[in-house]
C-alpha positions as CSV (number, residue, x, y, z in Angstrom):
1,M,0.0,0.0,0.0
2,S,1.2,3.5,-0.7
3,A,2.5,5.7,2.0
4,T,-0.3,8.2,1.3
5,L,-3.0,5.6,2.1
6,Q,-1.2,4.5,5.2
7,N,-1.0,8.0,6.7
8,I,-4.7,9.0,7.1
9,N,-4.6,12.8,7.2
10,L,-8.2,13.3,6.2
11,S,-9.5,16.3,4.3
12,P,-11.9,18.2,6.6
13,L,-15.6,17.6,6.2
14,P,-17.5,20.4,4.4
15,P,-19.0,22.9,6.9
16,T,-22.6,21.8,6.9
17,A,-21.9,18.1,7.2
18,S,-19.4,18.8,10.0
19,T,-21.9,20.9,11.9
20,L,-24.7,18.4,11.5
21,L,-22.5,15.5,12.7
22,R,-21.6,17.5,15.9
23,T,-25.3,18.3,16.6
24,S,-28.2,16.2,17.8
25,M,-30.1,15.5,14.6
26,K,-33.4,15.0,16.2
27,E,-34.7,18.6,16.7
28,S,-36.0,20.5,13.8
29,R,-35.5,23.9,15.5
30,V,-31.8,23.2,15.7
31,I,-31.2,21.4,12.4
32,M,-33.4,23.5,10.0
33,P,-31.4,26.8,10.4
34,I,-28.1,24.9,9.8
35,I,-29.4,23.4,6.5
36,A,-31.2,26.6,5.4
37,S,-28.1,28.6,5.8
38,D,-26.3,26.5,3.1
39,M,-28.0,27.5,-0.2
40,V,-26.4,24.7,-2.2
41,V,-27.3,21.9,0.2
42,S,-30.9,23.2,0.7
43,R,-31.3,23.6,-3.0
44,G,-30.0,20.0,-3.5
45,I,-32.5,18.7,-0.9
46,C,-35.3,20.6,-2.8
47,I,-34.2,19.0,-6.2
48,I,-34.0,15.4,-4.8
49,S,-37.3,15.7,-2.8
50,E,-39.2,17.1,-5.9
51,F,-38.0,14.1,-7.9
52,M,-39.5,11.9,-5.2
53,G,-42.8,13.7,-5.4
54,F,-42.5,15.8,-2.2
55,D,-43.0,19.5,-1.8
56,G,-39.5,21.0,-1.8
57,N,-40.4,23.5,0.9
58,L,-37.9,22.8,3.7
59,P,-40.2,23.3,6.7
60,H,-42.7,21.0,5.1
61,L,-40.1,18.4,4.5
62,F,-39.0,18.5,8.1
63,Q,-42.6,18.0,9.2
64,T,-43.2,15.2,6.7
65,C,-39.9,13.3,6.9
66,G,-38.4,14.2,10.2
67,P,-35.2,16.0,11.1
68,Y,-32.9,13.0,11.3
69,A,-33.7,11.8,7.7
70,I,-33.3,15.3,6.3
71,S,-30.0,15.7,8.2
72,Q,-28.7,12.5,6.6
73,L,-29.7,13.7,3.2
74,A,-28.0,17.1,3.9
75,I,-24.8,15.3,4.9
76,A,-24.9,13.1,1.8
77,L,-25.5,16.1,-0.5
78,D,-22.7,18.2,1.2
79,L,-20.2,15.4,0.6
80,W,-21.6,14.8,-2.9
81,I,-21.0,18.5,-3.6
82,S,-17.4,18.3,-2.4
83,G,-16.8,15.0,-4.2
84,S,-18.4,16.3,-7.5
85,R,-15.7,19.1,-7.5
86,T,-13.0,16.5,-7.6
87,K,-10.5,17.0,-10.4
88,S,-9.4,13.9,-12.3
89,S,-7.4,13.7,-15.4
90,V,-9.0,10.4,-16.3
91,V,-12.6,10.4,-15.1
92,S,-14.9,13.4,-15.7
93,A,-16.6,15.3,-12.9
94,T,-19.9,14.3,-14.5
95,Q,-19.1,10.6,-14.3
96,L,-18.0,11.0,-10.7
97,S,-21.1,12.9,-9.6
98,L,-24.2,12.4,-11.8
99,G,-24.6,8.7,-11.1
100,S,-24.9,9.3,-7.3
101,L,-27.9,11.6,-7.7
102,V,-29.5,9.3,-10.2
103,V,-29.2,6.4,-7.8
104,G,-30.4,8.6,-5.0
105,C,-33.5,9.6,-6.9
106,L,-34.3,6.1,-8.2
107,A,-33.8,4.1,-4.9
108,P,-36.9,5.5,-3.2
109,M,-38.9,4.9,-6.4
110,V,-37.9,1.2,-6.2
111,I,-39.1,0.8,-2.6
112,D,-42.3,2.7,-3.4
113,K,-43.1,0.0,-6.0
114,N,-42.2,-2.9,-3.8
115,M,-43.6,-2.1,-0.4
116,D,-47.3,-2.0,0.7
117,Q,-46.6,0.7,3.2
118,I,-43.8,3.2,2.8
119,G,-43.2,6.2,4.9
120,A,-41.7,9.5,3.8
121,E,-38.8,9.2,6.3
122,L,-37.8,5.8,4.8
123,Q,-37.9,7.3,1.3
124,I,-35.5,10.1,2.3
125,R,-33.2,7.7,4.1
126,C,-33.2,5.6,1.0
127,A,-32.3,8.6,-1.1
128,S,-29.4,9.5,1.2
129,F,-28.1,5.9,1.2
130,G,-28.4,5.7,-2.6
131,I,-26.4,8.9,-3.0
132,F,-23.7,7.9,-0.6
133,S,-23.4,4.3,-1.9
134,T,-21.9,5.6,-5.2
135,L,-19.7,8.4,-3.6
136,A,-16.8,6.1,-2.7
137,Y,-15.0,6.8,-6.0
138,S,-15.3,10.6,-5.9
139,L,-14.5,10.9,-2.2
140,V,-11.5,8.6,-2.5
141,A,-10.4,10.5,-5.6
142,R,-10.7,13.8,-3.7
143,Q,-8.6,12.4,-0.8
144,W,-6.0,10.5,-2.8
145,P,-6.1,11.9,-6.3
146,E,-2.8,10.5,-7.5
147,E,-3.6,6.9,-6.5
148,F,-7.1,7.1,-7.9
149,D,-6.0,8.5,-11.2
150,R,-3.3,5.8,-11.5
151,A,-5.9,3.1,-10.9
152,A,-8.4,4.8,-13.4
153,T,-5.6,5.0,-16.0
154,I,-4.8,1.3,-15.6
155,A,-8.5,0.4,-15.7
156,Q,-9.0,2.4,-18.9
157,F,-5.9,0.8,-20.5
158,R,-6.7,-2.7,-19.5
159,K,-10.5,-2.4,-20.0
160,V,-11.2,-3.6,-16.4
161,P,-13.3,-2.0,-13.6
162,I,-11.7,0.8,-11.6
163,A,-12.2,-1.3,-8.4
164,E,-10.0,-4.1,-9.8
165,A,-7.2,-1.7,-10.9
166,Y,-7.5,0.2,-7.6
167,R,-6.9,-2.9,-5.6
168,H,-3.8,-3.7,-7.6
169,V,-2.4,-0.1,-7.2
170,C,-3.3,0.4,-3.5
171,G,-3.3,-3.1,-2.1
172,E,-6.8,-2.9,-0.7
173,P,-10.4,-2.7,-2.1
174,I,-11.7,0.8,-2.8
175,R,-14.5,0.2,-0.3
176,Q,-12.0,-0.5,2.4
177,T,-10.3,2.8,1.7
178,A,-13.8,4.5,1.7
179,A,-14.5,2.9,5.1
180,K,-11.5,4.7,6.5
181,L,-13.0,8.0,5.4
182,A,-16.4,7.1,7.0
183,Q,-14.7,6.1,10.3
184,G,-12.4,9.1,10.4
185,W,-15.4,11.5,9.8
186,N,-17.5,9.6,12.3
187,L,-20.4,9.3,9.9
188,T,-23.8,7.9,10.9
189,R,-24.2,4.1,10.8
190,E,-26.3,4.1,7.6
191,L,-24.0,6.4,5.7
192,T,-21.0,4.4,6.8
193,I,-22.6,1.2,5.5
194,A,-23.4,3.0,2.2
195,L,-19.8,4.1,1.8
196,A,-18.0,1.0,3.0
197,G,-20.4,-1.7,1.8
198,P,-22.6,-4.2,3.8
199,T,-20.0,-6.9,4.5
200,G,-19.5,-7.5,8.3
201,W,-22.6,-5.6,9.4
202,D,-25.5,-7.1,11.3
203,L,-28.1,-5.5,9.1
204,T,-31.6,-4.6,10.3
205,P,-34.6,-5.5,8.1
206,T,-35.1,-1.9,7.1
207,E,-31.4,-1.6,6.1
208,R,-31.8,-4.7,4.0
209,V,-34.8,-3.1,2.2
210,I,-32.8,0.1,1.6
211,I,-29.9,-2.0,0.3
212,S,-32.1,-4.1,-2.0
213,A,-33.7,-0.9,-3.4
214,T,-30.3,0.7,-4.0
215,Q,-29.1,-2.4,-5.8
216,V,-31.9,-2.1,-8.3
217,A,-31.3,1.7,-8.7
218,T,-27.5,1.1,-9.1
219,L,-28.0,-1.5,-11.8
220,A,-30.5,0.7,-13.5
221,A,-28.1,3.6,-13.5
222,Q,-25.4,1.4,-14.9
223,S,-27.7,0.1,-17.6
224,C,-27.9,3.6,-19.1
225,A,-24.2,4.2,-18.5
226,T,-24.7,6.8,-15.7
227,S,-23.1,5.1,-12.8
228,I,-19.3,4.3,-13.1
229,E,-19.1,1.1,-11.1
230,P,-21.3,-1.4,-9.3
231,W,-21.6,-1.3,-5.5
232,P,-21.2,-4.7,-3.7
233,Y,-24.8,-5.4,-2.8
234,I,-26.0,-8.6,-1.3
235,A,-28.4,-10.0,-4.0
236,E,-27.6,-10.8,-7.6
237,C,-29.9,-10.1,-10.5
238,D,-30.7,-13.6,-11.7
239,T,-34.5,-13.8,-12.4
240,V,-36.6,-12.6,-15.3
241,E,-38.6,-10.5,-12.9
242,E,-35.5,-8.8,-11.5
243,M,-34.2,-8.2,-15.0
244,A,-37.5,-6.7,-16.1
245,L,-37.5,-4.4,-13.1
246,I,-34.0,-3.3,-13.9
247,Q,-35.0,-2.6,-17.5
248,V,-38.0,-0.5,-16.4
249,F,-35.9,1.5,-14.0
250,G,-33.1,1.8,-16.5
251,M,-35.5,3.8,-18.8
252,R,-36.5,5.9,-15.8
253,A,-32.8,6.4,-15.0
254,K,-32.3,7.9,-18.4
255,H,-35.1,10.4,-17.8
256,V,-33.8,11.3,-14.3
257,S,-30.3,11.6,-15.6
258,A,-31.4,14.0,-18.4
259,A,-33.5,16.1,-16.0
260,L,-30.7,16.3,-13.4
261,E,-28.1,17.4,-15.9
262,K,-30.2,20.5,-16.6
263,K,-30.2,21.3,-12.9
264,L,-26.5,20.5,-12.0
265,D,-24.9,23.6,-13.4
266,L,-27.4,25.8,-11.5
267,L,-26.8,23.8,-8.3
268,R,-23.0,24.1,-8.6
269,A,-23.2,27.8,-9.4
270,A,-25.3,28.5,-6.3
């Protein structure tokens, strides 16, 4: 492993995520002003929530979905924003960032189609998990740009997944590296699982539902060439019904991707 990866001198968390993680995320009167003061994060929450069919008004979202779920979405978006600004000579910023939002918008749609009863809080948690599940590449690239670009170059040359090349270059899976970021930043349990992968966790039934939904969303995003790499989910797509579901959501992923692209420049310019 390279010396850079051995010496974990983490980049600081972006301000909103850092403040939220130091605060009790259960009181709207404390959390709402923190999020509202960050125009980019609050606008991102509005965009994601409207894709999910919610009113993008922040007070209404807090009342409907609860402060903890909205806080997790804010943390995920704040880190997505910082990761989407990653500069790579091999992988475009759009490739590193767009897939995360597409998966984040699709995952709640998947559970909405497959559960008899689905609460607003769970949908927002699923969106946060979906965004974070595909952030490992951009956040690792931000933290260790030279190692990531070396792996991406090898992957491009050999026509292999970045994850395979990264393991060869750095001596560990990219998810293991991402887990170090999650632990160093003291992220919430769900966001840590999303970034590091599900292996080794005693997952709750709700977490399994979120993971299964995010699997479908990730595969759908890949099917329209939006997401860079797969995430190591538990189940495999091996039935006709599952493949049909992926195909349906793959078409929806194209629509979501096209709609998001129109909003990303406005969001980054905020």
